N, C-alpha and C positions, 0 to 999 in steps of 0.2 A: 737755663739757669735754674738751679735747685734752691728751694727756700728751706732754711733751717729756722724753725720756730722755737724760741726759748720762752718758757713760762715760769713765772714765780709769783709770789703774793702780790707785789705792787709793781714789778717790772724795774725796780730801782737797781738792785744788786746785779741782776742779769744784764742790765744796760752796760755796766762796766765790762762784764764778761763778753758781751757782744762786740764791744770795741776791740778787745784783745783778739777775739776770734776773727774779726774782719781783717785785722792787721796780719794775722797768721795766714788766713786764706789768701790774701793778696801776695804774700811772700811765696806761697805755693802755686800761685796762678790758678786758683780754683774758681770755677764759675758758680758761685753761690751767693745767695742773698740771705743775710742773717738778721733776724729781727727778734726783739724781746717784746712780750706782751704780758700784762698782768693777768692773773687768773680769771678775773671777771670779764676779760675781753677775748681771751685765747680761744675759747670754743667757737667764736665767730670766724676764726681764721684757720682752722685745722684743714680745711679743704685745699688751701693754698700751699700747704707744707709738704716737703719731701720726707721730713723727719720732724718729730716733736721731741724737744728736750725739756724735761721738767727739773726745776731746781729741787734739791733734796728736801727742802722744807715743805714742798707740796707733793712729794712722792706718793702720798696717800691718795692722790687724785688719778693715778696712772690708770686704774680700771675704768674710770669715767672717760678718759681720753681714748682708751682702747675701744670702748663701746662707740664713741663718736666717729671713729675711723674704721669701724668693723667692715670687712669685705674689701677694703682698699689696702694697697701696699704702702702704708704709711707707718713706719715704726714709731713707737712711743718708748722713750727711755728716760730713766731718772739719772741725772748727772751724779756720779759718785761724790759723796760729801768731801772727800779729800781733794779731788780735782776741782770741785767748785770752790772750796775754801782757798785753795792755792791760785785760783783763776788760771788754771793750767790749760790755756786755749789750745796748745799744740796737742796734748793728749786727748782732749775732747774732740778736736777735729780728726785725729787719728781714728777714734772710735766711730765718728760719724761716717768717715770714708769707708770704714769696714762694713757699715750697715747699708749705705746707699751708693757707694762707689764714687 
């Protein structure tokens, strides 16, 4: 099972996105665990992730996350604002699958 770690300021808005992504992943029969963490906790969980998705509001932290996973095959991506705003779980999962299979 691959873990998708979503991070935002407080983990509130990404929690809704996680629910939609979990529903979409189930409809695709994907073996993934999708979890939202607030920024102040996320760094403690990067080693568990197959991919790290950052909310657009914390995109400025991408370099910090990339340094935290340097040398490991853990992509760090900022969710595009338009997909995040629309809570477009299908498109976001398409992008995740393109990155991690």
